[in-house]
C-alpha positions as CSV (number, residue, x, y, z in Angstrom):
1,M,-14.8,-64.7,-4.4
2,C,-15.3,-61.1,-3.2
3,A,-18.5,-59.3,-3.4
4,L,-18.6,-55.9,-5.1
5,R,-18.4,-52.9,-2.8
6,L,-19.0,-49.3,-3.3
7,L,-15.8,-47.2,-3.9
8,S,-17.0,-44.8,-1.2
9,E,-16.8,-47.6,1.3
10,T,-13.3,-48.9,0.4
11,V,-11.4,-45.7,-0.2
12,P,-11.6,-44.5,3.4
13,F,-10.5,-47.9,4.6
14,V,-7.4,-48.0,2.4
15,T,-6.4,-44.3,2.8
16,G,-7.5,-43.7,6.4
17,K,-4.3,-44.6,8.1
18,T,-2.1,-42.6,5.7
19,F,-4.2,-39.4,5.9
20,A,-4.7,-39.8,9.6
21,R,-0.9,-39.7,10.2
22,K,-0.5,-36.5,8.1
23,Y,-3.3,-34.7,9.9
24,I,-2.1,-35.9,13.3
25,A,1.4,-34.7,12.5
26,L,0.1,-31.2,11.7
27,G,-2.1,-31.2,14.8
28,R,0.9,-32.0,16.9
29,I,2.8,-29.1,15.5
30,V,-0.1,-26.7,16.0
31,T,-0.6,-27.8,19.6
32,H,3.1,-27.5,20.5
33,W,3.8,-24.5,18.3
34,E,4.6,-22.2,21.2
35,D,7.1,-24.7,22.5
36,V,8.8,-24.9,19.1
37,I,9.0,-21.2,18.1
38,G,8.6,-19.3,21.4
39,S,5.7,-17.3,22.6
40,R,6.7,-14.0,21.0
41,M,7.2,-15.6,17.5
42,A,4.1,-17.7,17.9
43,K,2.0,-14.6,17.7
44,I,3.4,-13.6,14.3
45,A,3.8,-17.0,12.6
46,Q,1.4,-19.9,12.3
47,P,1.9,-23.4,10.8
48,L,-0.3,-23.9,7.7
49,K,0.4,-27.3,6.2
50,I,2.9,-30.1,5.7
51,H,3.9,-31.2,2.2
52,Y,5.0,-34.8,1.9
53,R,7.2,-35.9,-1.0
54,K,8.3,-39.3,-1.9
55,P,12.1,-39.8,-1.9
56,S,13.8,-39.0,-5.2
57,Q,15.3,-42.0,-6.9
58,T,19.0,-41.1,-7.5
59,G,20.3,-44.6,-7.6
60,Q,19.9,-45.2,-3.9
61,K,17.6,-47.8,-2.5
62,Q,14.2,-46.7,-1.3
63,K,14.9,-48.1,2.2
64,D,17.9,-45.8,2.6
65,K,16.1,-42.6,1.8
66,K,13.2,-41.3,3.7
67,G,10.5,-39.1,2.2
68,E,10.8,-35.4,2.7
69,A,8.3,-33.2,4.6
70,T,8.1,-29.4,4.2
71,L,6.3,-27.3,6.7
72,D,4.5,-24.2,5.4
73,I,4.5,-21.3,7.9
74,A,2.2,-18.3,7.4
75,V,4.0,-15.1,8.2
76,S,4.0,-11.4,7.1
77,S,6.8,-10.6,4.6
78,A,8.6,-8.4,7.1
79,D,8.6,-11.1,9.7
80,S,9.6,-13.8,7.2
81,V,13.0,-12.1,7.0
82,L,13.4,-12.4,10.7
83,L,12.3,-16.0,10.8
84,S,14.4,-17.1,7.8
85,M,17.4,-16.2,9.9
86,Q,16.2,-18.7,12.5
87,K,15.1,-21.4,10.0
88,G,17.8,-23.9,11.1
89,L,16.9,-23.4,14.8
90,I,13.2,-23.9,14.1
91,L,13.9,-27.1,12.2
92,E,16.2,-28.3,15.0
93,R,13.5,-27.7,17.6
94,I,10.7,-29.4,15.6
95,N,12.9,-32.5,15.0
96,Q,14.0,-32.5,18.6
97,L,10.4,-32.5,19.8
98,F,8.9,-34.9,17.2
99,G,11.7,-37.1,16.0
100,H,14.9,-37.0,14.0
101,N,14.4,-35.4,10.5
102,W,10.7,-35.5,10.7
103,I,10.5,-32.1,8.9
104,T,13.2,-31.6,6.4
105,D,12.5,-28.0,5.2
106,I,10.5,-24.9,6.1
107,R,8.8,-22.6,3.6
108,F,7.5,-19.2,4.6
109,V,4.1,-18.3,3.0
110,H,3.6,-14.5,2.9
111,T,0.3,-13.3,4.4
112,A,-1.1,-9.9,5.2
113,P,0.4,-8.4,8.3
114,A,-1.5,-9.1,11.4
115,A,-3.8,-6.4,12.6
116,P,-2.9,-5.0,16.0
117,E,-5.0,-6.5,18.8
118,K,-7.9,-4.3,19.6
119,T,-8.2,-3.4,23.2
120,T,-11.6,-2.8,24.5
121,R,-11.6,0.4,26.4
122,T,-14.3,1.2,28.8
123,P,-15.8,4.5,28.0
124,K,-15.1,7.2,30.5
125,R,-18.0,7.9,32.8
126,S,-18.9,11.4,33.5
127,P,-18.1,12.2,37.1
128,A,-20.9,11.9,39.6
129,L,-22.0,15.3,40.8
130,L,-21.6,16.0,44.4
131,N,-24.6,17.1,46.5
132,E,-24.5,20.1,48.8
133,E,-23.8,17.9,51.8
134,D,-20.6,16.5,50.3
135,K,-19.4,19.9,49.2
136,K,-20.0,21.2,52.7
137,Y,-18.1,18.3,54.2
138,I,-15.0,19.0,52.0
139,A,-15.1,22.7,52.8
140,E,-15.3,22.1,56.6
141,T,-12.5,19.6,56.4
142,L,-10.2,22.0,54.6
143,E,-11.3,25.1,56.5
144,E,-8.0,25.4,58.6
145,I,-5.6,25.2,55.6
146,E,-4.2,28.6,54.9
147,D,-2.3,28.1,51.6
148,P,-4.8,28.7,48.7
149,D,-2.9,26.5,46.2
150,I,-2.7,23.5,48.6
151,K,-6.3,24.0,49.6
152,R,-7.5,24.0,46.0
153,R,-5.6,20.8,45.2
154,L,-6.9,19.0,48.3
155,E,-10.4,20.1,47.5
156,S,-10.0,18.7,44.0
157,F,-8.6,15.5,45.4
158,G,-11.4,15.1,47.9
159,T,-14.0,15.8,45.2
160,A,-12.4,13.0,43.0
161,I,-12.5,10.5,45.9
162,L,-16.1,11.2,46.8
163,Q,-17.1,11.0,43.1
164,D,-15.4,7.6,42.8
165,K,-17.2,6.3,45.8
166,K,-20.6,7.3,44.3
167,Q,-19.9,5.5,41.0
């Protein structure tokens, strides 16, 4: 005779293997997502979840028909049009990587468009001021140049180089 057990102890034991397979399956897709869809598309679309359905009973034996799995992919509405054209290719790649007919359908779930990546810009530093010694050095170096336009440009260039060295 069996002793009574708490339901909270038996449910994880009974359902553990089933749920583990589902979450491992989604984990495998997430970790290999860039291989499946490509690096460019992986930035605009992310796998959300997998829906499992039991096989429909249409007179065939249960052994002959396998359950269906639908992959939900989060994507902006504009990008969903682009990806819907490649739906067959994505299904083929998933099933090639993970097994024949593992995922039977793809559904695109519309999300807000991804915000452009923010780049962190370093604020421009104000140029370091040159002391009298540096100004004198530049003037002496350019003393023999006769063309005033070239002399002015070289003076500006020399000033920029010395300012960079000081920063």
